[in-house]
C-alpha positions as CSV (number, residue, x, y, z in Angstrom):
1,Q,1.8,-11.6,21.7
2,V,5.1,-10.5,23.7
3,Q,5.2,-7.7,26.7
4,L,8.5,-6.3,27.6
5,V,9.4,-4.2,31.0
6,E,12.2,-2.1,31.3
7,S,13.1,-0.9,34.7
8,G,16.5,0.5,36.1
9,G,15.7,4.4,35.2
10,G,16.4,7.0,37.1
11,L,18.3,10.3,38.1
12,V,22.0,9.6,38.1
13,Q,25.2,12.6,38.3
14,A,27.8,12.7,35.6
15,G,30.2,10.1,36.1
16,G,27.7,7.4,37.9
17,S,26.5,4.2,37.2
18,L,22.8,2.5,36.5
19,R,21.8,-1.3,35.5
20,L,18.5,-1.3,32.9
21,S,16.8,-5.0,33.1
22,C,14.3,-5.7,30.0
23,V,12.0,-8.4,31.1
24,A,9.9,-10.6,28.3
25,S,6.5,-12.0,29.1
26,G,4.5,-14.3,26.6
27,R,7.4,-16.0,25.1
28,T,10.8,-17.3,25.3
29,I,13.6,-14.8,24.0
30,S,16.3,-17.6,23.4
31,T,15.8,-17.6,19.8
32,N,15.6,-13.9,19.3
33,A,18.0,-10.9,19.2
34,M,17.6,-8.0,21.5
35,A,18.7,-4.6,21.8
36,W,18.1,-1.1,23.7
37,F,17.4,2.0,21.9
38,R,17.4,5.4,23.2
39,Q,15.2,8.5,22.0
40,A,16.0,12.0,23.4
41,P,13.8,14.7,23.1
42,G,13.0,15.8,19.3
43,Q,15.4,13.1,18.4
44,E,15.4,10.2,16.6
45,R,15.0,6.7,18.6
46,D,18.7,5.2,17.9
47,I,20.2,1.9,18.6
48,V,22.2,2.0,22.0
49,A,23.1,-1.2,22.3
50,A,22.3,-5.0,20.7
51,I,23.2,-8.3,20.9
52,H,22.4,-11.7,19.6
53,W,20.5,-14.6,20.4
54,S,23.3,-16.7,22.1
55,G,24.7,-13.1,23.8
56,G,28.0,-14.2,22.1
57,I,28.1,-11.2,19.8
58,T,27.0,-7.7,20.7
59,Y,27.2,-4.1,19.1
60,Y,27.4,-0.8,20.6
61,A,26.7,2.8,19.0
62,D,30.3,4.5,19.3
63,S,29.0,6.8,21.9
64,V,28.8,4.2,24.5
65,K,31.7,2.0,24.0
66,G,33.2,1.0,26.6
67,R,30.9,2.7,29.2
68,F,28.1,0.2,28.3
69,T,27.7,-3.3,28.8
70,I,25.0,-5.1,27.1
71,S,24.1,-9.0,28.6
72,R,21.2,-11.8,28.6
73,V,20.2,-14.0,30.8
74,N,17.7,-16.2,28.5
75,A,16.9,-18.8,31.4
76,K,15.4,-15.7,33.0
77,S,14.2,-13.7,29.6
78,T,15.9,-10.8,30.7
79,V,18.5,-8.3,28.9
80,Y,20.5,-5.5,30.9
81,L,21.9,-3.0,30.0
82,Q,24.7,-1.8,32.5
83,M,25.7,1.9,32.1
84,N,29.1,3.4,33.5
85,S,30.6,6.9,33.8
86,L,27.4,8.5,32.5
87,K,27.4,11.7,30.7
88,P,24.9,14.3,30.3
89,E,24.3,13.3,27.0
90,D,22.9,9.9,27.7
91,T,19.9,11.5,29.1
92,A,17.2,9.8,27.2
93,V,14.2,7.0,27.5
94,Y,15.5,4.1,27.1
95,Y,14.2,1.1,24.8
96,C,14.3,-2.7,24.9
97,A,13.4,-4.1,21.7
98,L,12.7,-7.5,20.3
99,R,13.7,-9.1,16.7
100,S,11.8,-12.0,15.8
101,N,15.6,-13.6,14.0
102,A,18.4,-14.7,15.9
103,G,20.6,-11.7,14.3
104,Y,20.9,-8.1,15.6
105,S,20.2,-5.5,13.4
106,Y,21.3,-1.5,14.2
107,Y,17.9,-0.7,12.4
108,R,14.8,0.0,14.8
109,N,12.3,-0.9,11.9
110,D,13.6,-4.4,12.0
111,Y,12.5,-4.8,15.7
112,N,9.3,-6.3,16.0
113,Y,8.2,-5.7,20.2
114,W,9.1,-3.0,21.9
115,G,8.2,-1.9,25.6
116,Q,7.4,1.2,27.1
117,G,10.8,2.5,28.3
118,T,12.4,3.5,31.1
119,Q,14.0,7.5,31.7
120,V,17.6,7.8,32.1
121,T,18.2,11.3,33.1
122,V,22.1,12.6,33.7
123,S,23.1,15.6,35.7
124,S,25.6,17.7,35.3
């Protein structure tokens, strides 16, 4: 059984930066695609970024391109989301997800394991 634990969320002013971390336990993640999703109150849980098992292929939602960077260190079973130039509309609970497949997907139903989420609040 895989457990994913996110950290790094918090309150930041617009234009600031945060770095989210997701540590996996229970199994290696070195052959699995990983992703970050976010969910604002009253909205769907949408993909933010995803990364191939090797780290060599990434995907970003249009709303975060050029501002966010997803990365991974398989030896540490950890995935990161560096968030720069944050905007109030980035406010949401951010979830880490693991897919039982090497290639990433845009769809939340394709991910098999989820963390509990970490709150990110961006003030204007």
